[in-house]
C-alpha positions in Angstrom: 13.6 -6.6 12.2 16.9 -5.1 13.3 18.6 -1.9 12.1 20.8 -2.7 9.1 18.9 -5.8 8.2 18.4 -4.5 4.7 22.0 -3.4 4.3 21.2 0.3 4.9 23.7 2.7 6.1 21.1 5.1 7.5 17.8 4.1 9.1 15.5 7.2 9.3 11.9 8.2 9.8 10.0 10.5 7.5 12.1 10.3 4.4 9.6 8.6 2.1 10.2 7.8 -1.5 7.4 10.0 -2.7 8.8 13.0 -0.8 12.5 12.6 -1.6 13.8 13.6 -5.0 16.7 12.5 -7.2 19.3 15.2 -6.7 18.2 16.3 -3.2 21.1 17.3 -1.1 21.1 16.7 2.7 23.4 17.6 5.5 23.8 14.7 8.0 26.0 15.6 10.9 29.1 17.0 9.3 28.6 15.2 6.0 26.8 16.2 2.9 25.0 13.6 0.7 23.0 13.6 -2.5 20.2 11.3 -3.6 21.2 9.5 -6.8 18.8 6.6 -7.5 16.2 4.3 -6.1 17.4 1.1 -4.4 16.4 -2.2 -6.1 16.4 -5.3 -3.9 18.4 -8.2 -5.2 18.8 -12.0 -4.7 21.2 -11.4 -1.8 18.4 -9.8 0.2 16.2 -12.8 -0.5 18.9 -15.1 0.7 19.4 -13.0 3.9 15.7 -13.0 4.6 15.4 -16.7 3.6 12.4 -15.8 1.4 12.9 -16.3 -2.4 9.9 -14.0 -3.1 11.2 -11.2 -0.9 12.5 -8.9 -3.6 9.1 -8.9 -5.3 7.3 -8.1 -2.0 9.9 -5.5 -1.2 9.3 -3.8 -4.6 5.5 -4.0 -4.3 5.7 -2.1 -1.0 7.0 1.0 -2.7 9.4 1.5 0.2 12.6 0.6 -1.7 14.9 3.3 -0.2 17.5 5.1 -2.2 21.2 5.5 -2.7 23.2 8.5 -1.7 26.4 10.0 -3.1 28.8 11.5 -0.6 29.5 15.1 -1.5 31.4 16.0 1.6 32.8 13.5 4.1 32.2 14.1 7.8 31.3 12.5 11.1 27.8 11.1 11.3 26.1 9.7 14.4 22.8 8.3 15.7 20.4 11.1 16.3 22.0 13.6 14.0 19.6 16.0 12.3 19.1 15.4 8.6 18.5 18.7 6.8 17.5 19.0 3.2 19.6 21.9 1.8 18.9 21.7 -1.9 16.3 20.3 -4.2 16.4 20.0 -8.0 14.5 22.9 -9.7 12.5 20.3 -11.8 12.2 17.5 -9.2 11.3 13.9 -9.8 10.7 11.7 -6.7 12.5 8.5 -6.0 9.2 6.8 -6.3 8.5 8.3 -9.7 11.9 7.1 -11.0 11.4 3.6 -9.5 7.9 3.3 -11.1 9.3 4.5 -14.5 11.9 1.7 -14.3 9.7 -1.1 -13.3 6.0 -0.3 -13.8 5.3 2.6 -16.1 8.1 1.7 -18.5 6.7 3.3 -21.7 5.9 6.8 -20.4 7.8 8.9 -22.9 7.2 12.2 -21.1 8.5 10.7 -17.8 11.4 9.0 -19.6 12.5 12.3 -21.1 12.2 14.0 -17.7 14.3 11.3 -16.1 17.0 11.6 -18.8 17.1 15.3 -18.2 17.8 14.9 -14.5 21.4 16.1 -14.0 21.9 14.3 -10.7 20.5 10.9 -11.7 23.2 8.2 -11.5 24.8 7.4 -14.9 23.5 3.7 -15.0 19.9 4.8 -14.5 20.2 7.6 -17.0 21.6 5.3 -19.6 18.8 2.8 -19.0 16.2 5.5 -19.7 18.1 6.9 -22.7 18.1 3.4 -24.3 14.4 3.1 -23.7 13.7 6.5 -25.3 15.9 5.6 -28.3 14.1 2.2 -28.8 10.7 3.8 -28.9 
C-alpha cells in the first residue's frame, strides 16, 4: 500500500487509537492540531480499494485513524516531530469513542462521558446526545 492510499494527510508511526484522545493537541512542524473524532471508512474507500467489504474490514481492525482540527496553521514536512502538548483532563481515547458509536452503543456512562467532552466534534456530540435522550 502506498502513503495516502486511505486519504490520510499524515502517515505516522506510534499514534494508535487506544493511546490518542479526543481533544489531544499536537505540534507538528510549525502547525498545531487537535484530535476531534474517529475516522469512519465510507463507500468511497471501498471503491478505491475495489473491495465492497473493505469498510467493515477496516472498522474491525480498530485502526480507523482520526480527524484533526487545525488550531494554528504552519509549515509541515516529512520527518517533522509530532509532540503532544495538551491532553484533556478527563480523556477518552479515539478507540473508546469509536467503540461507543459502533459496538457498545448502549453504555450510558460512556455516552455521558462522550457528551461531556468539550473538544469532541459537534456531529459526534450530537449523535451521543440523541442516544442518551432516547434511553
